[in-house]
C-alpha positions as CSV (number, residue, x, y, z in Angstrom):
1,M,80.9,116.0,93.0
2,D,78.8,112.9,92.5
3,Y,81.8,111.2,90.9
4,Q,83.9,112.0,94.0
5,V,81.2,110.6,96.4
6,K,81.0,107.4,94.3
7,E,84.8,107.1,94.4
8,N,84.9,107.5,98.2
9,D,82.1,104.9,98.6
10,S,84.0,102.4,96.4
11,F,87.2,103.0,98.3
12,S,85.4,102.3,101.7
13,E,83.9,99.2,100.2
14,N,87.4,98.0,99.1
15,I,88.8,98.7,102.6
16,S,86.0,96.8,104.3
17,Q,86.4,93.9,101.8
18,V,90.1,93.7,102.5
19,Y,89.4,93.8,106.3
20,N,86.9,91.0,106.0
21,D,89.3,88.9,103.9
22,T,92.1,89.4,106.4
23,T,89.9,88.5,109.4
24,L,88.5,85.5,107.5
25,S,92.0,84.3,106.7
26,S,93.1,84.6,110.3
27,G,89.9,83.0,111.6
28,A,90.0,80.2,109.1
29,K,92.7,78.5,111.2
30,C,90.3,78.3,114.0
31,L,87.3,77.1,112.0
32,L,85.9,73.6,111.5
33,P,82.6,72.5,109.9
34,Y,79.9,72.0,112.5
35,D,79.1,68.4,111.8
36,V,82.8,67.4,111.5
37,G,83.8,69.1,114.7
38,L,80.8,67.6,116.6
39,V,81.7,64.0,115.4
40,M,85.4,64.5,116.4
41,A,84.4,65.9,119.8
42,S,82.0,63.0,120.4
43,I,84.7,60.4,119.5
44,N,87.2,62.1,121.9
45,I,84.6,62.2,124.7
46,V,83.6,58.5,124.3
47,M,87.2,57.3,123.9
48,G,88.3,59.4,126.8
49,I,85.7,57.8,129.2
50,C,86.4,54.3,128.0
51,G,90.2,54.8,128.1
52,T,90.1,56.3,131.6
53,V,88.2,53.2,132.9
54,G,90.4,50.8,131.0
55,N,93.7,52.3,132.0
56,F,92.6,52.6,135.7
57,L,91.9,48.8,135.5
58,V,95.4,48.2,134.2
59,V,97.0,50.2,137.0
60,F,94.9,48.6,139.7
61,A,95.5,45.1,138.2
62,V,99.3,45.6,138.4
63,F,99.2,47.1,141.9
64,F,96.9,44.5,143.5
65,T,97.8,41.3,141.6
66,P,101.0,39.7,142.8
67,A,101.4,37.6,139.6
68,L,101.5,40.8,137.5
69,Q,104.1,42.6,139.6
70,T,107.0,42.0,137.2
71,I,109.3,44.5,135.6
72,S,107.6,44.2,132.2
73,N,104.1,44.8,133.8
74,K,105.5,47.8,135.7
75,F,106.5,49.3,132.4
76,I,102.9,48.5,131.2
77,C,101.6,50.3,134.3
78,S,103.8,53.3,133.5
79,L,102.4,53.3,130.0
80,A,98.8,53.1,131.4
81,L,99.6,56.2,133.6
82,A,100.7,58.1,130.5
83,D,97.6,57.0,128.7
84,L,95.5,58.2,131.6
85,L,97.0,61.7,131.0
86,V,95.7,61.5,127.5
87,T,92.2,60.1,128.3
88,M,91.6,62.3,131.4
89,C,93.2,65.5,130.2
90,G,94.2,65.5,126.5
91,Q,91.0,64.2,124.9
92,P,88.6,66.4,126.9
93,L,90.7,69.4,126.0
94,L,90.8,68.3,122.3
95,A,87.0,68.0,122.4
96,V,86.7,71.5,123.8
97,L,89.0,72.8,121.1
98,Q,87.0,71.1,118.4
99,I,83.6,72.3,119.7
100,G,85.1,75.8,120.0
101,R,86.3,75.8,116.4
102,T,82.9,75.0,115.1
103,R,82.2,78.6,116.2
104,A,85.6,80.0,115.0
105,L,87.0,80.3,118.5
106,C,90.8,79.8,118.7
107,L,91.0,79.1,122.5
108,E,94.7,79.7,122.6
109,E,95.1,78.9,126.3
110,V,93.3,75.5,125.9
111,E,95.5,74.8,122.8
112,F,98.6,75.5,124.9
113,V,97.6,73.1,127.7
114,F,96.5,70.5,125.2
115,R,99.9,70.7,123.4
116,L,101.6,70.4,126.8
117,V,99.7,67.3,127.7
118,G,100.0,65.8,124.2
119,N,103.7,66.2,123.8
120,F,104.5,65.0,127.3
121,S,102.3,61.9,127.2
122,C,103.3,60.9,123.7
123,A,107.0,61.1,124.6
124,V,106.4,59.1,127.9
125,S,104.4,56.4,126.0
126,F,107.1,56.0,123.3
127,L,110.0,55.7,125.8
128,N,108.0,53.1,127.8
129,L,107.6,51.1,124.6
130,C,111.3,51.4,123.8
131,F,112.4,50.2,127.3
132,V,109.8,47.4,127.5
133,S,111.1,46.2,124.1
134,I,114.6,46.1,125.6
135,D,113.2,44.3,128.6
136,R,111.5,41.6,126.5
137,C,114.6,41.2,124.4
138,V,116.7,40.5,127.5
139,A,114.0,38.1,128.9
140,I,113.9,36.0,125.6
141,L,117.6,36.2,124.8
142,K,119.0,35.7,128.4
143,P,116.3,33.9,130.4
144,L,118.6,32.5,133.0
145,Q,120.4,35.8,133.6
146,Y,117.3,38.0,133.4
147,K,116.8,38.5,137.1
148,T,120.4,39.6,137.6
149,L,120.4,41.8,134.5
150,M,117.0,43.5,135.0
151,T,116.9,44.5,138.7
152,M,114.6,46.9,140.6
153,G,117.3,49.5,140.7
154,K,117.6,49.5,137.0
155,L,113.9,49.6,136.6
156,K,113.7,52.8,138.8
157,A,116.5,54.4,136.8
158,M,114.7,53.6,133.5
159,L,111.4,54.9,134.8
160,S,113.1,58.1,135.9
161,V,114.4,58.6,132.4
162,V,110.9,57.7,131.0
163,W,109.2,60.5,132.9
164,L,112.0,63.2,133.3
165,L,113.3,63.3,129.7
166,P,109.8,64.0,128.2
167,A,109.4,66.9,130.7
168,V,112.5,68.5,129.3
169,Y,111.5,67.7,125.7
170,T,108.0,69.3,126.3
171,V,109.5,72.5,127.6
172,L,111.9,72.7,124.6
173,R,109.0,71.9,122.2
174,L,106.9,74.8,123.5
175,T,109.6,77.4,123.8
176,I,111.9,76.8,120.7
177,N,111.0,77.1,117.0
178,K,108.4,74.5,115.9
179,K,110.3,73.6,112.7
180,A,113.5,72.8,114.5
181,T,111.8,70.8,117.2
182,S,109.7,68.9,114.6
183,Y,112.8,67.6,112.9
184,F,114.4,66.7,116.2
185,T,111.2,64.8,117.2
186,V,111.3,62.8,113.9
187,L,115.0,62.0,114.5
188,M,114.4,60.8,118.1
189,F,111.4,58.7,117.1
190,A,113.4,57.2,114.2
191,L,116.2,56.2,116.7
192,G,113.5,54.8,119.0
193,Y,111.9,52.7,116.3
194,V,115.3,51.4,115.2
195,T,115.8,50.2,118.8
196,I,112.4,48.6,118.8
197,L,113.0,46.9,115.4
198,I,116.4,45.6,116.5
199,C,114.9,44.2,119.8
200,Y,112.0,42.5,118.1
201,S,114.3,41.1,115.3
202,V,116.4,39.5,118.0
203,I,113.3,38.2,119.7
204,F,111.9,36.7,116.4
205,V,115.2,35.0,115.6
206,T,115.6,33.6,119.1
207,V,112.1,32.3,119.2
208,W,112.5,30.7,115.8
209,R,115.8,29.0,116.9
210,Q,114.1,27.7,120.1
211,A,111.3,26.3,117.9
212,V,113.8,24.4,115.7
213,K,115.6,23.1,118.8
214,R,112.3,22.0,120.3
215,R,111.6,19.8,117.3
216,R,115.0,18.2,117.4
217,L,115.5,17.7,121.1
218,Q,112.7,16.4,123.3
219,S,114.4,17.5,126.6
220,I,114.1,21.3,125.8
221,R,110.3,21.1,125.6
222,T,109.9,21.7,129.3
223,Q,112.2,24.7,129.2
224,S,110.3,26.2,126.2
225,R,107.0,25.8,128.1
226,S,108.4,27.8,131.0
227,H,109.1,30.7,128.6
228,E,105.8,30.5,126.8
229,G,104.4,33.4,128.9
230,E,107.4,35.6,128.1
231,K,106.9,35.0,124.4
232,R,103.2,35.7,124.5
233,L,103.8,39.0,126.4
234,A,106.4,40.0,123.8
235,K,103.8,39.4,121.1
236,T,101.2,41.4,123.0
237,L,103.6,44.3,123.3
238,A,104.4,44.0,119.6
239,V,100.7,44.5,118.9
240,V,100.7,47.6,121.2
241,I,103.6,49.0,119.4
242,G,101.9,48.4,116.1
243,V,98.7,50.2,117.2
244,F,100.7,53.1,118.5
245,T,102.6,53.4,115.2
246,I,99.5,53.2,113.0
247,A,97.6,55.7,115.2
248,W,100.4,58.3,115.4
249,M,101.9,58.0,111.9
250,P,99.4,60.3,110.2
251,L,100.1,63.1,112.7
252,F,103.9,62.7,112.3
253,Y,103.5,62.8,108.6
254,L,101.5,66.1,108.7
255,R,104.0,67.6,111.2
256,M,106.9,66.8,108.9
257,R,105.1,68.0,105.7
258,A,104.0,71.3,107.2
259,P,105.5,72.0,110.7
260,D,103.8,75.3,111.1
261,K,100.3,74.1,110.1
262,N,98.4,72.8,113.1
263,Y,94.9,73.4,111.9
264,G,92.4,72.0,109.4
265,I,90.2,68.9,109.1
266,A,92.9,66.4,108.3
267,Y,95.1,67.7,111.2
268,N,92.3,67.4,113.7
269,W,91.3,63.9,112.5
270,A,95.0,62.9,112.9
271,R,95.0,64.3,116.4
272,T,91.8,62.4,117.3
273,V,93.1,59.1,115.9
274,A,96.4,59.5,117.8
275,M,94.8,60.4,121.1
276,S,92.3,57.5,120.8
277,S,95.1,54.9,120.7
278,S,95.5,55.4,124.4
279,A,92.0,53.8,125.0
280,I,92.9,50.7,122.9
281,N,95.8,49.3,125.0
282,P,93.6,47.9,127.8
283,V,91.5,46.1,125.3
284,I,94.6,44.5,123.8
285,Y,95.8,43.3,127.3
286,C,92.3,41.9,128.0
287,F,92.0,39.9,124.8
288,R,95.6,38.6,124.7
289,N,96.5,38.0,128.4
290,V,94.6,35.7,130.7
291,Q,96.2,37.2,133.9
292,Y,95.0,40.7,133.0
293,R,91.6,39.4,132.0
294,S,91.1,37.7,135.3
295,A,92.5,40.7,137.2
296,F,90.0,43.0,135.4
297,R,87.2,40.6,136.3
298,N,88.2,40.5,140.0
299,I,88.4,44.3,140.2
300,I,85.0,44.8,138.6
301,L,83.5,42.2,140.9
302,C,85.1,43.9,144.0
303,V,83.7,47.2,142.9
304,Y,80.2,45.7,142.3
305,C,80.3,43.8,145.6
306,S,81.4,46.9,147.6
307,K,78.6,49.0,146.0
308,R,76.1,46.2,146.9
309,K,77.4,46.1,150.5
310,F,77.2,49.9,150.7
311,R,73.6,49.8,149.5
312,Q,72.7,47.1,152.0
313,M,74.4,49.0,154.9
314,T,72.6,52.2,153.9
315,S,69.3,50.4,153.7
316,L,69.8,48.8,157.1
317,K,70.6,52.2,158.6
318,N,67.4,53.6,157.0
319,T,65.3,50.8,158.3
320,S,66.8,51.0,161.8
321,S,66.3,54.7,161.9
322,S,62.7,54.4,160.7
323,S,62.0,51.6,163.3
324,R,63.5,53.9,166.0
325,K,61.2,56.7,165.0
326,E,58.2,54.4,165.0
327,S,59.1,53.0,168.4
328,S,59.5,56.6,169.8
329,K,56.1,57.5,168.4
330,S,54.4,54.5,169.9
331,S,56.0,55.1,173.3
332,S,54.9,58.7,173.3
333,S,51.3,57.7,172.4
334,V,51.3,55.1,175.3
335,K,52.5,57.8,177.7
336,A,49.7,60.2,176.5
337,V,47.1,57.5,177.2
C-alpha cells in the first residue's frame, strides 16, 4: 500500500515536471534577461525620439526650402517619411515588446503590428535607396539630359512604386510561410544591391574620368564645378546606403540562418540596431550637406522665435487682463467713496 502511494506521488511529480518543462520551453521564446531588455528598450526609446525630431527636420527642410526641392531631395524626403514610421511607431513598439519579455510576456498583438511596420518601412527605405541611386547615376552620367530624363511625372511613378509595392510585400510576408518569404526577401534585396552597386560603379568611373579630363583640359574646370554638388550628394547617399547595409545585415543573416527563429538576445539586438539606423540619416545629411545644415538651423530658429513670440503674447495678455482688473477695482472703490 505504501509502495503504491509512493509510486503515485512520483508519477504526479513527473507529470508536473514535464508540464513545467513544456511551459518553460514555450515561454523561453518570450523571455529576455531583465538588464538586457531594459538596455535595449532604453536605446529604442532614445533613438526613436532623436530620429523623430531629425526626420521631421528633413521633411520640413525639403518642403520649405526652394533650393532643396529637387528630385533627389524628394527621394530623401520619402526616405525620411519611411524612417518616421520606424522612429514613431516601430521603435516604441519594439521597446514595449522588450520590456514585456523581461517578464516573459509574448504580446502577440504588439509583435504583429511591429512586424507590419518593420517590414513595410524597411522595404520602402530600400526602394528609395535603389531609385535615388538610379537618379544620381543619371545626373552624373547625363548631366545635360538630366532634366528631360528625370521629370516630375517619372518621379511620381517611382514614388508610387516605392510605397505601393512594399504594401503588397508586407501583406504577403505576414500571410504566407515565413521560410518562403525569407528567401524571396533575400533575392529581392540581392537584386536591389546589384542595382545600387552598378549605379555607383558607373558614378565612380564617370567621376574619375572627369577628374582626368579636368587635369588635361583647363576649359572643363567650370563645367566640373557646376556638377560638384551632384557628386557630393552622390557621396552622401553612398554613406546612407552603407549605414543601412551595416545596420540591417545582422538581421538579414539571422533571418537566413534560422527563418523560424524570431526570438533571443542576438535577434533582439539585431532588431534594435536595424531600427536605430533610421535615426542616423538626418545626422549624415547635417554633417555632409551645407544646404540641409542651414535649413535645419532656420527651422530651429523659427520654432524658437515662434515660441518666444507666443510667450510674449501670453505675457502681454496676462498683464493687460491684470491691469484691467486693477482698474476695475480702483473704479469701484472710487464709486464707493
